[in-house]
N, C-alpha and C positions, 0 to 999 in steps of 0.2 A: 504494500500500500504506500501512498505518498509519504515521504518523511515529514515529520512534524517537529516543532521546536519544543524541547522540554521547558525552556524558559517561558514561552508563550502560553503553555498549558498551566503554569503554576497559579495564575490568577484568572483562569478562564471561567466565565459564568456557568451556572448550571443550565442544563437543557431546558429547564422550566423558566429561566430568567426572561424578562421582556426583551424585545428586539432592540430597544434603546440601549440597554445595558450591553448587549452583544456588539452593537455598533461602536460604542465607546471603547470596548475592549479591542476590537479589530483595528480601529484607528490608532490606538496606542501601540499595538504590536507592529503595524505597518510602518509607523513613523521611525522605528528603529531598524528596519530591514534595509540591506543594500539593494541597489537596482540591479536585477539579474535579467533584464529584458532581452538581452542578446541570446542568452542560453534558452530562455523560454520560447522566443520566436523561432529559434532553430528547431526545437522539438515540435512546435505547433505547425510549422511549414511542412515538415516531413509527414506529420500525421494527415494534414489536409490533402496533400498530394497523394498519399496512399489511399485515401478515401475517394479520390476523384473529384474533390471540390474545386470549382473554378471561380464561382461568383460568391464572394464572402462579405457578409455584413460585419464590419469591424466597429471600432469606437475610437474616439479621440481621448487619450488617457488623461485622467485627473492626476494631480500630484500624488505619488505613492502607488498608483496603479501600474501594472505591467504595460509598457509601451509596445504596441503591435504594429507601429508604422513601418517597420522593416519588411513587412509583408508586401508593401507596395512594389510592383514590378514582378512579383511572383504569382499574384492572383489579381483578378478584377475586384477591387475593393469598393465597398459602399459604406456610407456612414449615416447617421441619423440627425434629425432636427427634432427637438422637443417642442411640442405645441400644447397650448393650454386651454383651448376652446374647441368644442363644447365641454370636453374634459381632457385632462392631461393624456397625451398620446405621442407616439413617435411616427415620423414619416421618414422614408428611405430615399437617399440621393447618392449620386456618384461621389466618390471620395474627394476628388479634386475640386468639387464645388464648395467645399467648406472654407469660406473666406471671411466669415463674420464671427465676432466674438460672442459667445453665448453668456447667459447669466451665470453659468457654472465656471466661466473662465477659460473655456476651450473653444476651438474653432468649430463652427457649424455651418451648414449650407444656409443661404438666405431663404426667406419665406417663398420667394418666387422660383426657386430651383426646381427643375423637372423631377417628378417623383418616380420611384421605381417600385414595382409591386413585390411584395414579400415572396410570392410564389415563384419568382424568378431567381431566388437566392438558394445556393446550395448549403451554406453553413452560416450560422449566426454565432459570433463571439460575444459572450456575456461578461461584462465587467461586474465586479462585486466587491464588497468588503470581505466576504468570506463565503465558503461553501461547506456543506457537510458531505459525508461519504456517500449519501444517497442522492447527491446533486441538488439538494435544497440550497437556494441562493439567498444570501443576506445582502440586499441592496441598500439603497439610500432612503427608501421610504416613499418614493414617488409612484411606484406601481407601473412604470412605463413598459417594462418588458413583460409584466404579467398581462397587460392589455394587448401587447403586440403579438405574442407567440402562440396562444391557443390555436390548435389546428395546423401549426407549421410542421411540415413533414420532413424537413432536412435535418442536418446535424445541428445540435445545440451544444456549444463548447464553453464551459466556464473557464475563464482565464484568471488565474489567481496564484499568488505565491504559495508554496507548499506549507509554509508556517500557518496559513490561514485556512487549511482544511481541517475540520473538526469532526468528531464522531456524529454529533447530532445538533441541529439547530432548531429553534422553534419555527413552526410552519403553519400555514393556513391552506385550506383546500385550493384557493386560487393561485397560490405561489407557483411560479414557473420553476421547473427542475431541469438542470442540465443533464444531458446524456453522457457527457465526457467532461473531464477536468484537465486542463492544460497547465502545467507548472514548469518551473525551471528544471525540474528533475525528471520530467517525462509527461506523457499523456495517459490518462487513466479512464477506463470504462467504469462508470459509477456502479455501486453494488445495489442489490435489492435490500430491503429492510433487514438490518442486522448483518449484512455482508460487507466486507471491505471492498474498495475499488480494486480493479485489476489492470495491470500494465497493458496498454493497447497492443503491443507486439505479440502478446500471448492471449489476447481476447478476440472473440469473433467481431468482425466489422458490423 
């Protein structure tokens, strides 16, 4: 299973703790981690190529998140714009249209950028504060990906440092789960309830 940090687990919240407590813990752990984006994107690119993915929905990294921009040139990348009406949701756009600074402090496409349908995407890369071993995602509380992905038939890949994969996170029925977890140490197929993740080279596609 993915390696984890003994230090980060010493003050880890209980599985019954509220998500706000988990978010505070994850931010604290992440602030002390080195940037290992090069190792992670090497693992991730090999996995996506092996799975035959060509059109990939990526993300513009917030401070502390793994930076996946090195995938540019290896895949046809897309990114998102957060919209707020009639309810918070994401729209998809070509990667290189992201020229406007978002309220989150990262580049995003302008409101007028041409949209791309989700069903044209082969794989979605999910940013997060943490994941658990069953693929449950701890996001930032906006619910954007939970609204975007129901019914999506392609690959869903959580992108996260290995220190931030935990046995169990609090979850709700509407929470999106990743099918795979990409870390600097490898890519893992998530387990069933009570089962650990498996390294993708030894797991069925």
